A tleap script that builds the chain and sets N, CA, C and O, in Angstrom:
source leaprc.protein.ff14SB
mol = sequence {
  NMET GLY LYS SER LEU ILE ILE ILE GLY VAL
  ILE LEU ILE ILE LEU GLY LEU PHE ILE THR
  PHE GLY GLY LYS ILE ASN PHE GLY LYS LEU
  PRO GLY ASP ILE ILE VAL LYS ARG GLU ASN
  PHE THR PHE TYR PHE PRO ILE THR THR MET
  ILE LEU LEU SER LEU ILE LEU SER LEU VAL
  PHE PHE ILE VAL ASN LYS LEU CARG
}
set mol.1.N position { 132.560 40.730 -105.295 }
set mol.1.CA position { 132.450 42.164 -105.462 }
set mol.1.C position { 131.071 42.544 -105.973 }
set mol.1.O position { 130.502 43.544 -105.533 }
set mol.2.N position { 130.530 41.763 -106.892 }
set mol.2.CA position { 129.221 42.049 -107.457 }
set mol.2.C position { 128.101 41.921 -106.435 }
set mol.2.O position { 127.195 42.752 -106.375 }
set mol.3.N position { 128.181 40.847 -105.621 }
set mol.3.CA position { 127.167 40.657 -104.582 }
set mol.3.C position { 127.196 41.787 -103.570 }
set mol.3.O position { 126.150 42.237 -103.103 }
set mol.4.N position { 128.387 42.242 -103.231 }
set mol.4.CA position { 128.519 43.332 -102.262 }
set mol.4.C position { 127.868 44.607 -102.783 }
set mol.4.O position { 127.202 45.318 -102.030 }
set mol.5.N position { 128.055 44.900 -104.063 }
set mol.5.CA position { 127.441 46.091 -104.643 }
set mol.5.C position { 125.921 45.981 -104.672 }
set mol.5.O position { 125.221 46.966 -104.433 }
set mol.6.N position { 125.414 44.800 -104.960 }
set mol.6.CA position { 123.963 44.592 -104.953 }
set mol.6.C position { 123.408 44.771 -103.551 }
set mol.6.O position { 122.375 45.417 -103.375 }
set mol.7.N position { 124.078 44.209 -102.550 }
set mol.7.CA position { 123.628 44.329 -101.165 }
set mol.7.C position { 123.646 45.783 -100.733 }
set mol.7.O position { 122.688 46.254 -100.120 }
set mol.8.N position { 124.712 46.499 -101.037 }
set mol.8.CA position { 124.798 47.917 -100.682 }
set mol.8.C position { 123.683 48.703 -101.375 }
set mol.8.O position { 123.089 49.596 -100.772 }
set mol.9.N position { 123.397 48.376 -102.632 }
set mol.9.CA position { 122.328 49.043 -103.361 }
set mol.9.C position { 120.966 48.799 -102.737 }
set mol.9.O position { 120.168 49.727 -102.608 }
set mol.10.N position { 120.693 47.562 -102.349 }
set mol.10.CA position { 119.417 47.229 -101.712 }
set mol.10.C position { 119.288 47.952 -100.375 }
set mol.10.O position { 118.220 48.471 -100.051 }
set mol.11.N position { 120.359 47.988 -99.604 }
set mol.11.CA position { 120.330 48.681 -98.315 }
set mol.11.C position { 120.079 50.166 -98.517 }
set mol.11.O position { 119.328 50.774 -97.755 }
set mol.12.N position { 120.700 50.764 -99.539 }
set mol.12.CA position { 120.480 52.185 -99.818 }
set mol.12.C position { 119.049 52.458 -100.268 }
set mol.12.O position { 118.477 53.488 -99.912 }
set mol.13.N position { 118.468 51.555 -101.042 }
set mol.13.CA position { 117.073 51.719 -101.453 }
set mol.13.C position { 116.145 51.642 -100.250 }
set mol.13.O position { 115.230 52.456 -100.118 }
set mol.14.N position { 116.370 50.678 -99.379 }
set mol.14.CA position { 115.545 50.545 -98.175 }
set mol.14.C position { 115.701 51.769 -97.289 }
set mol.14.O position { 114.714 52.276 -96.756 }
set mol.15.N position { 116.923 52.249 -97.126 }
set mol.15.CA position { 117.165 53.445 -96.325 }
set mol.15.C position { 116.480 54.665 -96.938 }
set mol.15.O position { 115.909 55.484 -96.218 }
set mol.16.N position { 116.535 54.790 -98.259 }
set mol.16.CA position { 115.868 55.899 -98.941 }
set mol.16.C position { 114.362 55.854 -98.771 }
set mol.16.O position { 113.731 56.891 -98.564 }
set mol.17.N position { 113.774 54.664 -98.856 }
set mol.17.CA position { 112.334 54.534 -98.634 }
set mol.17.C position { 111.962 54.876 -97.200 }
set mol.17.O position { 110.935 55.506 -96.949 }
set mol.18.N position { 112.806 54.457 -96.260 }
set mol.18.CA position { 112.535 54.761 -94.855 }
set mol.18.C position { 112.602 56.262 -94.599 }
set mol.18.O position { 111.776 56.802 -93.863 }
set mol.19.N position { 113.573 56.937 -95.199 }
set mol.19.CA position { 113.695 58.379 -95.017 }
set mol.19.C position { 112.509 59.093 -95.663 }
set mol.19.O position { 111.983 60.056 -95.106 }
set mol.20.N position { 112.090 58.622 -96.838 }
set mol.20.CA position { 110.980 59.247 -97.547 }
set mol.20.C position { 109.661 59.075 -96.812 }
set mol.20.O position { 108.913 60.039 -96.645 }
set mol.21.N position { 109.369 57.864 -96.373 }
set mol.21.CA position { 108.087 57.586 -95.748 }
set mol.21.C position { 108.156 57.493 -94.232 }
set mol.21.O position { 107.147 57.193 -93.593 }
set mol.22.N position { 109.307 57.738 -93.645 }
set mol.22.CA position { 109.485 57.615 -92.201 }
set mol.22.C position { 108.670 58.607 -91.393 }
set mol.22.O position { 108.225 58.288 -90.290 }
set mol.23.N position { 108.469 59.804 -91.921 }
set mol.23.CA position { 107.691 60.806 -91.210 }
set mol.23.C position { 106.221 60.456 -91.110 }
set mol.23.O position { 105.544 60.872 -90.170 }
set mol.24.N position { 105.724 59.698 -92.064 }
set mol.24.CA position { 104.312 59.310 -92.075 }
set mol.24.C position { 104.029 58.124 -91.165 }
set mol.24.O position { 102.882 57.895 -90.780 }
set mol.25.N position { 105.061 57.372 -90.819 }
set mol.25.CA position { 104.882 56.166 -90.016 }
set mol.25.C position { 104.905 56.470 -88.519 }
set mol.25.O position { 104.381 55.679 -87.734 }
set mol.26.N position { 105.497 57.592 -88.098 }
set mol.26.CA position { 105.697 57.918 -86.676 }
set mol.26.C position { 106.492 56.821 -85.986 }
set mol.26.O position { 106.082 56.288 -84.955 }
set mol.27.N position { 107.632 56.498 -86.571 }
set mol.27.CA position { 108.461 55.389 -86.099 }
set mol.27.C position { 108.928 55.582 -84.664 }
set mol.27.O position { 109.104 54.596 -83.949 }
set mol.28.N position { 109.134 56.808 -84.221 }
set mol.28.CA position { 109.630 57.046 -82.877 }
set mol.28.C position { 108.558 57.177 -81.823 }
set mol.28.O position { 108.872 57.401 -80.654 }
set mol.29.N position { 107.295 57.045 -82.202 }
set mol.29.CA position { 106.201 57.213 -81.244 }
set mol.29.C position { 105.245 56.030 -81.312 }
set mol.29.O position { 104.046 56.196 -81.535 }
set mol.30.N position { 105.786 54.848 -81.119 }
set mol.30.CA position { 104.980 53.636 -81.169 }
set mol.30.C position { 104.329 53.376 -79.816 }
set mol.30.O position { 104.820 53.862 -78.797 }
set mol.31.N position { 103.235 52.619 -79.787 }
set mol.31.CA position { 102.660 52.218 -78.505 }
set mol.31.C position { 103.671 51.377 -77.726 }
set mol.31.O position { 104.294 50.478 -78.290 }
set mol.32.N position { 103.830 51.654 -76.486 }
set mol.32.CA position { 104.812 50.946 -75.671 }
set mol.32.C position { 106.035 51.783 -75.365 }
set mol.32.O position { 106.798 51.450 -74.458 }
set mol.33.N position { 106.238 52.868 -76.105 }
set mol.33.CA position { 107.317 53.796 -75.790 }
set mol.33.C position { 106.939 54.566 -74.524 }
set mol.33.O position { 105.792 54.985 -74.363 }
set mol.34.N position { 107.891 54.744 -73.647 }
set mol.34.CA position { 107.634 55.371 -72.348 }
set mol.34.C position { 107.936 56.861 -72.437 }
set mol.34.O position { 109.041 57.266 -72.798 }
set mol.35.N position { 106.931 57.672 -72.101 }
set mol.35.CA position { 107.096 59.126 -72.082 }
set mol.35.C position { 106.598 59.635 -70.736 }
set mol.35.O position { 105.445 59.411 -70.368 }
set mol.36.N position { 107.481 60.326 -69.999 }
set mol.36.CA position { 107.119 60.935 -68.724 }
set mol.36.C position { 107.330 62.432 -68.863 }
set mol.36.O position { 108.448 62.888 -69.104 }
set mol.37.N position { 106.247 63.203 -68.709 }
set mol.37.CA position { 106.339 64.664 -68.827 }
set mol.37.C position { 106.018 65.289 -67.471 }
set mol.37.O position { 104.976 65.020 -66.872 }
set mol.38.N position { 106.926 66.116 -67.012 }
set mol.38.CA position { 106.746 66.895 -65.780 }
set mol.38.C position { 106.847 68.365 -66.135 }
set mol.38.O position { 106.895 68.713 -67.315 }
set mol.39.N position { 106.880 69.228 -65.142 }
set mol.39.CA position { 106.924 70.666 -65.401 }
set mol.39.C position { 108.153 71.069 -66.211 }
set mol.39.O position { 108.019 71.654 -67.287 }
set mol.40.N position { 109.342 70.766 -65.711 }
set mol.40.CA position { 110.584 71.154 -66.379 }
set mol.40.C position { 111.387 69.957 -66.869 }
set mol.40.O position { 112.598 70.053 -67.072 }
set mol.41.N position { 110.716 68.841 -67.055 }
set mol.41.CA position { 111.443 67.611 -67.347 }
set mol.41.C position { 110.606 66.723 -68.261 }
set mol.41.O position { 109.409 66.544 -68.036 }
set mol.42.N position { 111.236 66.174 -69.283 }
set mol.42.CA position { 110.592 65.192 -70.152 }
set mol.42.C position { 111.547 64.025 -70.331 }
set mol.42.O position { 112.699 64.204 -70.725 }
set mol.43.N position { 111.053 62.827 -70.039 }
set mol.43.CA position { 111.845 61.612 -70.201 }
set mol.43.C position { 111.183 60.750 -71.266 }
set mol.43.O position { 109.998 60.433 -71.168 }
set mol.44.N position { 111.941 60.378 -72.269 }
set mol.44.CA position { 111.427 59.572 -73.370 }
set mol.44.C position { 112.303 58.337 -73.519 }
set mol.44.O position { 113.504 58.453 -73.762 }
set mol.45.N position { 111.715 57.165 -73.376 }
set mol.45.CA position { 112.438 55.901 -73.516 }
set mol.45.C position { 111.720 55.055 -74.561 }
set mol.45.O position { 110.694 54.445 -74.260 }
set mol.46.N position { 112.248 55.010 -75.795 }
set mol.46.CA position { 111.558 54.319 -76.892 }
set mol.46.C position { 111.828 52.813 -76.913 }
set mol.46.O position { 112.512 52.321 -77.810 }
set mol.47.N position { 111.303 52.092 -75.947 }
set mol.47.CA position { 111.612 50.663 -75.838 }
set mol.47.C position { 111.029 49.861 -76.999 }
set mol.47.O position { 111.704 48.983 -77.536 }
set mol.48.N position { 109.799 50.142 -77.392 }
set mol.48.CA position { 109.190 49.417 -78.511 }
set mol.48.C position { 109.923 49.727 -79.813 }
set mol.48.O position { 110.145 48.834 -80.631 }
set mol.49.N position { 110.295 50.986 -80.004 }
set mol.49.CA position { 111.040 51.367 -81.203 }
set mol.49.C position { 112.390 50.667 -81.244 }
set mol.49.O position { 112.820 50.216 -82.305 }
set mol.50.N position { 113.062 50.572 -80.105 }
set mol.50.CA position { 114.363 49.908 -80.070 }
set mol.50.C position { 114.241 48.415 -80.366 }
set mol.50.O position { 115.089 47.851 -81.057 }
set mol.51.N position { 113.199 47.773 -79.851 }
set mol.51.CA position { 112.992 46.350 -80.119 }
set mol.51.C position { 112.719 46.130 -81.607 }
set mol.51.O position { 113.279 45.215 -82.211 }
set mol.52.N position { 111.862 46.963 -82.201 }
set mol.52.CA position { 111.559 46.841 -83.621 }
set mol.52.C position { 112.791 47.104 -84.477 }
set mol.52.O position { 113.031 46.390 -85.452 }
set mol.53.N position { 113.564 48.108 -84.127 }
set mol.53.CA position { 114.791 48.405 -84.861 }
set mol.53.C position { 115.798 47.265 -84.738 }
set mol.53.O position { 116.490 46.942 -85.704 }
set mol.54.N position { 115.883 46.660 -83.571 }
set mol.54.CA position { 116.779 45.525 -83.364 }
set mol.54.C position { 116.365 44.337 -84.224 }
set mol.54.O position { 117.219 43.668 -84.806 }
set mol.55.N position { 115.066 44.069 -84.311 }
set mol.55.CA position { 114.589 42.972 -85.149 }
set mol.55.C position { 114.888 43.223 -86.623 }
set mol.55.O position { 115.308 42.310 -87.334 }
set mol.56.N position { 114.674 44.453 -87.087 }
set mol.56.CA position { 114.930 44.783 -88.484 }
set mol.56.C position { 116.413 44.653 -88.804 }
set mol.56.O position { 116.779 44.068 -89.823 }
set mol.57.N position { 117.274 45.199 -87.934 }
set mol.57.CA position { 118.715 45.099 -88.174 }
set mol.57.C position { 119.208 43.656 -88.104 }
set mol.57.O position { 120.085 43.263 -88.874 }
set mol.58.N position { 118.652 42.869 -87.188 }
set mol.58.CA position { 119.032 41.456 -87.102 }
set mol.58.C position { 118.660 40.724 -88.383 }
set mol.58.O position { 119.429 39.895 -88.869 }
set mol.59.N position { 117.488 41.022 -88.934 }
set mol.59.CA position { 117.067 40.397 -90.180 }
set mol.59.C position { 117.965 40.815 -91.339 }
set mol.59.O position { 118.339 39.980 -92.163 }
set mol.60.N position { 118.313 42.093 -91.411 }
set mol.60.CA position { 119.201 42.574 -92.476 }
set mol.60.C position { 120.565 41.908 -92.381 }
set mol.60.O position { 121.099 41.451 -93.391 }
set mol.61.N position { 121.137 41.846 -91.180 }
set mol.61.CA position { 122.451 41.220 -91.025 }
set mol.61.C position { 122.402 39.721 -91.300 }
set mol.61.O position { 123.363 39.156 -91.821 }
set mol.62.N position { 121.290 39.071 -90.954 }
set mol.62.CA position { 121.130 37.646 -91.247 }
set mol.62.C position { 121.114 37.420 -92.758 }
set mol.62.O position { 121.779 36.512 -93.258 }
set mol.63.N position { 120.362 38.239 -93.481 }
set mol.63.CA position { 120.283 38.099 -94.929 }
set mol.63.C position { 121.634 38.377 -95.583 }
set mol.63.O position { 122.046 37.664 -96.498 }
set mol.64.N position { 122.321 39.417 -95.109 }
set mol.64.CA position { 123.655 39.742 -95.655 }
set mol.64.C position { 124.612 38.585 -95.401 }
set mol.64.O position { 125.399 38.233 -96.279 }
set mol.65.N position { 124.555 37.993 -94.221 }
set mol.65.CA position { 125.440 36.878 -93.885 }
set mol.65.C position { 125.133 35.648 -94.734 }
set mol.65.O position { 126.054 34.924 -95.111 }
set mol.66.N position { 123.856 35.392 -95.045 }
set mol.66.CA position { 123.488 34.243 -95.859 }
set mol.66.C position { 123.910 34.413 -97.315 }
set mol.66.O position { 124.184 33.424 -97.994 }
set mol.67.N position { 123.967 35.657 -97.805 }
set mol.67.CA position { 124.335 35.896 -99.198 }
set mol.67.C position { 125.836 35.823 -99.430 }
set mol.67.O position { 126.267 35.808 -100.583 }
set mol.68.N position { 126.633 35.779 -98.398 }
set mol.68.CA position { 128.087 35.691 -98.557 }
set mol.68.C position { 128.516 34.319 -98.898 }
set mol.68.O position { 129.709 34.069 -99.067 }
savepdb mol mol.pdb
quit
């Protein structure tokens, strides 16, 4: 129970830091993200952002799994 509370606390701190400083990082507009703009149409495919988010979540889940 104690480890779970610590893990939840760490995740909340990381999430809070991301929300606070996320606007300054431009997380959704990384190089490699595909943006197609036409007259009445805009297509946005954040492939680099998705890969980075997948790596971060995989690392978080790996650490959580190791602490159990």
